[in-house]
Steps between C-alpha positions, in 0.01 A plus 500: 500500500670780697862592427681490835855555369489874569305477826765267642785733400598712802653763268183546298396866494831631637634623167616864503539753217849549357521859629421381851785249473737781403385710795553208735847441354583868550384487861709190570807662343451812710467292816813306406696821442372639829635192681829537318520866603434413864777239494741749343414760765550249781835384358612859445432565868676182614754370417525762224663469155853501646406235753363276223823540301705409807283192555520361148877572495564274801569181295771656282657716771550186707757394238668839461775655716359658821562857383389442137178644364294472186563783258266723301634572151210702360438859602137440600549141617504587875154655457320273255621156614363534857167616355497202263565262787229671705246459219585134436488417871162671532371303200609172657355606834163581341489182290220332704293819468545503122409133476191563708394780263543266203295235675227751594480610136449150360307354795152602376556284192604192697290216633498433872732201471740705287510776763591248768772376268638848420547635852747232615696545177531876559625448855735221396632698203586797723672279756701323229611833350615624841676169563688527171614856572606411856687198365699731272574756772602265779658209313565541127676838506732407785606172337524656155721793604714271713554277197580794271741662746712184495593579139579869560874565448690644795590806296134583427279694740144371462292817550186455288285787379179531700289536183627176345472323837138606549413402143657157548328418828162634385518266200574214741209598724271499197636171364464315830164662581361377166675162513347429839157525335552158338246326728237763414559453125483122533175514696342740250600282205332202660200702614441632146524145363800593286701212641440208735687410816623184330646705212675725752660196659616376160642848421703503824830411332457761228414764758833443677678583174276804448569621854877487451475672163288781648735541796799519265330778301359721776773474764862621498759260351586331828406150603375605845215722381409260221466207739320722751230568241479166319477274806213691668315509167516121479381464861220749441394308189449196720307716746285618210418142399394421854308826536319456169344177622391664823361815339316315223339271755394778735404763244325282246160632404244283676278305271203635686375614166264209536154590394273621778176318572310776320710460186457123516124542508503748213720276289266211560 
């Protein structure tokens, strides 16, 4: 009787030495850093560090007096903060490139059906991250600062420090970018057989509580930003439940592991 378990495995014989894995990882990191450097160079050319600061300051300046400006308390703040914003923007801009490098590194160890499953997740994950950041920039910040300004006493001039402002909004970008990955996490949990779609449906009520707890922890203490994070998380959880059924159905490994005629003859 001939053992056909290895002959039917499409990954058989593709194992690589550990040193070769390290070299491949190094190459992927270098390519990722090269993409990051190109994005930084492009952003430094246009709109430039100052232009990026002006752009991210639009939401708060809309709720400040016309002649008011953000202030820089630290001595080196006017130099380092624009560079920090430039680096973070370049990292976000190069996110699909980084995700592609990660996928290219692990792709040789994936089956064909797993590769077809991974590529849509990479594209969807990037789009969801960009959607979360855009949601913060064009909706959350405007509503949040408008809400906060209502409680500012008339005798107080609200002129925030640019360093604290950048730190606050970058944390919001990160929180929303990660929170918008909920559908990806849900799909992966189902795909790895860690939980079933039915269990996810039963956990729906608990997830709503978890979403509001997370939003209360990672967002500023205002109801606008907390609702702006918790409500999309709940909607994205539902999207993840729907997507998990679709992905599992379309990326399931075909049971074409049926014995070939030759193996049938040998087994007989």
